[in-house]
C-alpha positions as CSV (number, residue, x, y, z in Angstrom):
1,X,-56.8,31.2,-16.9
2,X,-55.2,32.8,-20.0
3,X,-56.5,36.3,-20.6
4,X,-57.7,37.8,-23.8
5,X,-54.9,39.6,-25.6
6,X,-54.7,42.8,-27.6
7,X,-53.6,40.5,-30.4
8,X,-57.1,39.0,-30.4
9,X,-58.9,42.4,-30.9
10,X,-59.9,44.0,-34.2
11,X,-58.9,47.6,-33.6
12,X,-59.4,49.0,-37.1
13,X,-61.4,52.2,-37.0
14,X,-61.8,51.8,-33.2
15,X,-60.8,54.0,-30.3
16,X,-58.9,51.9,-27.8
17,X,-58.7,53.1,-24.1
18,X,-55.3,51.9,-22.9
19,X,-54.4,52.0,-19.2
20,X,-50.6,52.5,-19.1
21,X,-48.2,53.1,-16.3
22,X,-46.6,56.5,-16.9
23,X,-45.9,57.1,-13.2
24,X,-42.4,58.4,-14.1
25,X,-40.1,60.9,-12.4
26,X,-40.5,64.4,-13.7
27,X,-38.1,67.3,-12.8
28,X,-38.2,70.9,-14.0
29,X,-40.9,69.9,-16.5
30,X,-39.0,67.0,-18.1
31,X,-39.2,63.2,-17.7
32,X,-35.9,62.0,-16.2
33,X,-36.5,58.3,-16.7
34,X,-38.6,57.1,-19.6
35,X,-38.3,53.3,-19.2
36,X,-42.0,52.9,-18.4
37,X,-43.0,55.0,-21.4
38,X,-40.8,53.0,-23.7
39,X,-42.3,49.7,-22.3
40,X,-45.7,50.9,-23.5
41,X,-44.6,51.6,-27.1
42,X,-45.2,48.1,-28.5
43,X,-48.9,48.2,-27.5
44,X,-49.4,51.7,-28.8
45,X,-47.7,51.0,-32.1
46,X,-49.6,47.7,-32.5
47,X,-52.9,49.6,-32.3
48,X,-51.8,52.4,-34.7
49,X,-50.4,50.0,-37.3
50,X,-53.7,48.2,-37.4
51,X,-55.8,51.3,-38.0
52,X,-56.9,52.1,-34.4
53,X,-56.7,55.2,-32.4
54,X,-55.2,55.3,-28.9
55,X,-56.6,57.0,-25.8
56,X,-54.1,56.6,-23.0
57,X,-54.9,56.9,-19.3
58,X,-52.4,56.9,-16.4
59,X,-51.7,58.2,-12.9
60,X,-48.7,60.2,-11.8
61,X,-47.8,60.5,-8.1
62,X,-50.3,61.0,-5.4
63,X,-52.3,64.3,-6.0
64,X,-55.0,63.3,-3.5
65,X,-58.0,63.4,-5.8
66,X,-57.6,67.0,-7.0
67,X,-55.7,68.8,-9.8
68,X,-52.1,69.6,-8.9
69,X,-49.8,71.1,-11.6
70,X,-46.9,69.3,-10.0
71,X,-48.4,66.0,-11.1
72,X,-49.6,66.9,-14.5
73,X,-48.9,64.5,-17.3
74,X,-48.2,67.3,-19.7
75,X,-44.4,66.6,-19.7
76,X,-45.1,62.9,-20.2
77,X,-47.2,63.7,-23.3
78,X,-44.2,65.7,-24.7
79,X,-41.8,62.8,-23.9
80,X,-44.1,60.3,-25.5
81,X,-44.4,62.4,-28.6
82,X,-40.6,62.4,-29.0
83,X,-40.4,58.6,-28.4
84,X,-43.3,57.8,-30.7
85,X,-42.3,60.2,-33.5
86,X,-45.8,61.5,-34.0
87,X,-48.2,64.0,-32.4
88,X,-49.7,63.3,-29.0
89,X,-52.8,65.2,-28.1
90,X,-53.1,66.0,-24.4
91,X,-56.4,66.2,-22.7
92,X,-59.6,65.5,-24.8
93,X,-59.4,62.7,-27.4
94,X,-59.0,64.3,-30.8
95,X,-56.1,62.6,-32.6
96,X,-54.6,59.3,-33.4
97,X,-52.9,59.3,-30.0
98,X,-54.3,61.1,-26.9
99,X,-53.0,61.1,-23.4
100,X,-55.6,62.1,-20.8
101,X,-54.7,64.2,-17.8
102,X,-53.7,62.4,-14.6
103,X,-56.5,60.1,-13.7
104,X,-55.9,60.6,-10.0
105,X,-56.9,64.3,-10.3
106,X,-60.4,62.8,-9.8
107,X,-61.3,61.3,-6.4
108,X,-63.3,58.7,-8.3
109,X,-60.2,57.0,-9.5
110,X,-58.9,55.6,-6.3
111,X,-62.5,55.1,-5.0
112,X,-63.2,53.0,-8.0
113,X,-66.3,55.0,-8.5
114,X,-68.6,53.5,-11.2
115,X,-69.7,56.9,-12.5
116,X,-66.1,57.9,-13.1
117,X,-65.3,54.5,-14.7
118,X,-68.3,54.9,-17.0
119,X,-67.1,58.3,-18.0
120,X,-63.7,56.9,-18.9
121,X,-65.3,54.1,-20.9
122,X,-67.4,56.5,-22.9
123,X,-64.2,57.8,-24.5
124,X,-63.5,54.6,-26.4
125,X,-64.8,51.4,-28.1
126,X,-62.3,48.9,-26.6
127,X,-60.3,48.6,-23.4
128,X,-56.8,47.3,-22.9
129,X,-54.9,47.2,-19.7
130,X,-51.1,47.5,-20.2
131,X,-50.3,48.8,-16.7
132,X,-48.9,45.8,-14.8
133,X,-47.3,48.2,-12.3
134,X,-50.8,49.3,-11.2
135,X,-52.6,46.0,-11.6
136,X,-52.7,45.4,-7.9
137,X,-54.9,48.5,-7.4
138,X,-58.6,48.1,-7.6
139,X,-59.1,51.6,-9.1
140,X,-61.5,52.9,-11.7
141,X,-59.1,52.9,-14.6
142,X,-57.4,49.6,-13.7
143,X,-60.4,47.5,-12.8
144,X,-63.8,49.3,-12.7
145,X,-63.8,50.5,-16.3
146,X,-63.6,46.9,-17.7
147,X,-67.2,46.2,-16.8
148,X,-68.4,48.8,-19.3
149,X,-66.8,47.0,-22.3
150,X,-67.8,43.7,-23.8
151,X,-64.2,42.6,-23.9
152,X,-61.2,43.8,-21.8
153,X,-57.8,42.6,-23.1
154,X,-54.3,42.5,-21.8
155,X,-51.8,44.8,-23.6
156,X,-48.5,43.4,-25.0
157,X,-46.5,44.3,-21.8
158,X,-49.2,43.0,-19.5
159,X,-49.3,39.8,-21.5
160,X,-45.5,39.4,-21.2
161,X,-45.7,39.9,-17.4
162,X,-48.4,37.3,-17.0
163,X,-46.5,34.9,-19.2
164,X,-43.1,35.0,-17.5
165,X,-44.3,35.5,-13.9
166,X,-47.0,32.9,-14.4
167,X,-44.5,30.3,-15.6
168,X,-42.4,30.8,-12.5
169,X,-45.4,29.8,-10.4
170,X,-46.6,27.2,-12.8
171,X,-44.0,25.1,-14.6
172,X,-40.6,26.6,-14.7
173,X,-37.7,24.9,-16.5
174,X,-35.5,23.2,-13.9
175,X,-33.3,23.7,-12.0
176,X,-35.2,26.7,-10.8
177,X,-33.2,29.1,-8.6
178,X,-34.8,32.1,-6.8
179,X,-32.8,34.9,-5.3
180,X,-34.5,37.1,-2.7
181,X,-32.9,40.2,-1.1
182,X,-34.0,43.5,0.2
183,X,-34.6,44.9,3.6
184,X,-37.3,43.0,5.4
185,X,-38.4,39.4,5.8
186,X,-42.0,40.6,6.6
187,X,-42.3,42.2,3.1
188,X,-41.6,38.8,1.5
189,X,-42.9,36.1,3.8
190,X,-45.7,35.1,1.4
191,X,-43.3,35.1,-1.6
192,X,-40.8,33.0,0.4
193,X,-43.5,30.4,1.3
194,X,-44.9,30.3,-2.2
195,X,-41.5,29.9,-3.8
196,X,-40.3,27.2,-1.4
197,X,-42.8,24.9,-2.9
198,X,-41.5,25.6,-6.4
199,X,-37.7,26.2,-6.3
200,X,-34.8,23.8,-6.3
201,X,-32.6,26.4,-4.6
202,X,-33.5,29.6,-2.7
203,X,-30.6,32.2,-2.3
204,X,-31.3,34.8,0.4
205,X,-29.2,38.0,0.6
206,X,-29.6,41.7,1.5
207,X,-30.6,42.9,4.9
208,X,-33.3,40.3,5.2
209,X,-30.5,37.7,5.4
210,X,-29.5,39.0,8.8
211,X,-32.8,37.9,10.4
212,X,-32.2,34.4,9.0
213,X,-28.6,34.3,10.3
214,X,-29.8,35.6,13.7
215,X,-32.3,32.8,13.8
216,X,-29.4,30.4,13.4
217,X,-27.5,32.0,16.3
218,X,-24.9,33.7,14.0
219,X,-23.6,37.1,15.2
220,X,-25.0,39.9,13.1
221,X,-23.8,43.0,15.1
222,X,-26.0,46.1,14.6
223,X,-27.3,44.8,11.2
224,X,-31.0,45.3,10.6
225,X,-33.0,42.3,11.9
226,X,-36.7,41.6,12.7
227,X,-36.8,39.9,16.1
228,X,-40.5,39.2,15.7
229,X,-39.8,37.1,12.6
230,X,-37.1,34.7,14.0
231,X,-39.6,31.8,14.3
232,X,-40.7,32.4,10.7
233,X,-37.1,32.4,9.6
234,X,-36.4,29.1,11.4
235,X,-39.4,27.4,9.8
236,X,-38.1,28.5,6.3
237,X,-34.6,27.4,7.1
238,X,-35.8,24.0,7.9
239,X,-36.2,23.5,4.2
240,X,-33.0,22.1,2.7
241,X,-32.9,24.2,-0.5
242,X,-32.2,27.6,1.4
243,X,-28.7,29.1,1.0
244,X,-27.6,32.1,3.2
245,X,-24.5,34.4,2.9
246,X,-21.3,32.9,4.3
247,X,-19.4,36.1,4.4
248,X,-20.2,39.8,4.5
249,X,-18.8,43.3,3.8
250,X,-18.8,44.8,7.3
251,X,-18.5,48.4,8.3
252,X,-18.5,50.4,11.6
253,X,-20.9,52.9,10.1
254,X,-22.6,53.3,6.8
255,X,-21.9,57.0,6.3
256,X,-18.2,57.3,5.9
257,X,-17.8,53.5,5.7
258,X,-15.2,53.3,8.4
259,X,-13.1,50.2,8.4
260,X,-14.8,48.1,5.6
261,X,-13.7,44.4,5.7
262,X,-15.0,41.0,4.8
263,X,-16.0,38.7,7.7
264,X,-17.9,35.4,8.2
265,X,-19.7,36.8,11.3
266,X,-20.5,40.4,12.1
267,X,-19.0,41.7,15.3
268,X,-20.8,43.7,17.9
269,X,-21.0,47.4,17.0
270,X,-20.6,46.8,13.2
271,X,-23.1,46.5,10.3
272,X,-23.3,44.1,7.3
273,X,-23.8,46.1,4.1
274,X,-23.2,43.6,1.3
275,X,-22.5,39.9,0.6
276,X,-18.8,39.0,0.5
277,X,-16.7,37.3,-2.2
278,X,-17.2,33.7,-0.9
279,X,-21.0,34.2,-1.0
280,X,-20.7,35.7,-4.5
281,X,-18.9,32.5,-5.6
282,X,-21.5,30.3,-3.9
283,X,-24.4,32.1,-5.4
284,X,-22.8,32.3,-8.9
285,X,-22.3,28.5,-8.8
286,X,-26.0,28.0,-8.1
287,X,-27.0,30.4,-10.9
288,X,-24.7,28.7,-13.4
289,X,-26.6,25.4,-12.9
290,X,-30.0,27.0,-13.3
291,X,-32.4,26.9,-16.3
292,X,-34.8,29.5,-14.7
293,X,-33.7,32.3,-12.3
294,X,-36.0,34.7,-10.5
295,X,-34.4,37.7,-8.8
296,X,-36.2,40.1,-6.4
297,X,-34.2,42.3,-4.1
298,X,-30.6,43.6,-3.9
299,X,-27.8,41.9,-2.1
300,X,-26.7,45.1,-0.3
301,X,-26.9,48.8,-0.2
302,X,-26.2,49.0,-4.0
303,X,-27.1,52.7,-4.2
304,X,-23.8,53.4,-2.5
305,X,-20.9,52.4,-4.8
306,X,-18.7,51.0,-2.0
307,X,-21.5,48.5,-1.2
308,X,-22.6,47.6,-4.7
309,X,-20.2,44.8,-5.5
310,X,-22.5,41.9,-4.4
311,X,-25.6,43.1,-6.3
312,X,-23.5,43.9,-9.4
313,X,-21.9,40.4,-9.3
314,X,-25.4,38.8,-9.1
315,X,-26.6,41.0,-12.0
316,X,-23.6,39.9,-14.1
317,X,-24.1,36.3,-13.3
318,X,-27.7,36.5,-14.6
319,X,-26.5,38.4,-17.7
320,X,-24.0,35.7,-18.5
321,X,-26.4,32.8,-17.8
322,X,-28.1,30.8,-20.5
323,X,-31.1,30.4,-18.2
324,X,-34.5,32.2,-18.5
325,X,-33.8,35.2,-16.2
326,X,-36.6,37.1,-14.7
327,X,-36.1,40.2,-12.5
328,X,-39.0,41.0,-10.3
329,X,-39.2,44.8,-10.5
330,X,-38.5,47.4,-7.8
331,X,-34.9,47.8,-6.5
332,X,-33.7,44.8,-8.6
333,X,-34.8,46.5,-11.8
334,X,-33.2,49.7,-10.7
335,X,-29.9,47.9,-10.0
336,X,-29.6,46.2,-13.3
337,X,-30.5,49.5,-15.0
338,X,-27.7,51.2,-13.0
339,X,-25.3,48.5,-14.1
340,X,-26.4,48.6,-17.8
341,X,-27.5,45.0,-17.9
342,X,-31.3,45.3,-18.3
343,X,-31.2,44.3,-22.0
344,X,-29.4,41.0,-21.1
345,X,-32.2,39.7,-18.9
346,X,-35.0,37.6,-20.4
347,X,-37.7,39.7,-18.7
348,X,-37.6,42.7,-16.3
349,X,-40.9,43.3,-14.6
350,X,-42.3,46.8,-14.6
351,X,-44.2,46.2,-11.3
352,X,-42.7,46.5,-7.9
353,X,-45.6,45.8,-5.5
354,X,-47.6,44.2,-8.3
355,X,-44.9,41.6,-9.1
356,X,-44.6,40.8,-5.4
357,X,-48.3,40.3,-5.0
358,X,-48.4,38.2,-8.2
359,X,-45.6,36.0,-6.9
360,X,-47.5,35.6,-3.6
361,X,-50.3,34.1,-5.6
362,X,-52.8,36.9,-5.1
363,X,-55.4,37.7,-7.7
364,X,-54.6,41.2,-9.0
365,X,-57.7,43.3,-9.7
366,X,-56.2,44.7,-12.9
367,X,-55.8,41.2,-14.3
368,X,-58.9,39.6,-12.8
369,X,-61.1,42.1,-14.6
370,X,-59.8,41.1,-18.0
371,X,-61.7,38.8,-20.3
372,X,-60.7,35.2,-20.3
373,X,-59.2,33.9,-23.5
374,X,-61.4,31.8,-25.8
């Protein structure tokens, strides 16, 4: 069911409690990556431009339910002030824009304590959830607080996440190609099963591909596999639309990268660390035919430059595609940011675990609590 949007609310003269995801890296009192803050700006500006006041609430890190200066949102408030170009009050609501202190400084947040949720609700007239990255958590500020408002709406970022990820599971433009990578099959079994019923082609790379190859009897050397998931892998491979790597970048050890070479099978005592050029060509050809592409998970150890070519090539193929391209958060989002290609994707999800659970078909508490659209 479509959810009520911030666009549907009359915010003039109202205080709007907005749950945002400002869980950003902070070093020496400064935010080192402000992408998540930037992603919230359209919602904040929408409210301000229509005469509303904004009370922002977020978590940062894991302070274990008590105040900890290391996890203070003070540096985030200063960063937001610079990005927004106007004052941001920190602490008690008293200006046009206020950022409350880390909501996880109270044990009531993660316990979804009704009294704590009521206290948050008392600070505003309307509630908007724009924190898709935290929507899979049933916490006071993401779910419990909504019951104390007559209407609870999705922010502009949340609305976009629901729209694009929802279309993937609903009625994607075809051909629909999904690319899954990352480390473990077990992390993505439910996503694999869900997507198999939807996709025209499923491309599997990353370390998880070695479990599938091992299930086919292909030599994978010392590459990471999950022996307990071989039967699951065989069941998935029984579906005709699955494509696996046909060559690999192989090394004798990761640190030092002794003897890197491309091989169709991975000899004993060696490790696969990236997809090879033939696989890149195979995957590019499938992407070129697609009208919708979903990507979740890197093709190799992209954090190390010698092993980044496969992931970079897939990112470029998506950037050059005319298809709707959706990147499912986490490491994939980090990869396209590293390669400077984020702006060329149709949508980059801000949720890691949240995007996976959404694609699994789970009901996310931070979305379920929102008011259904009229």
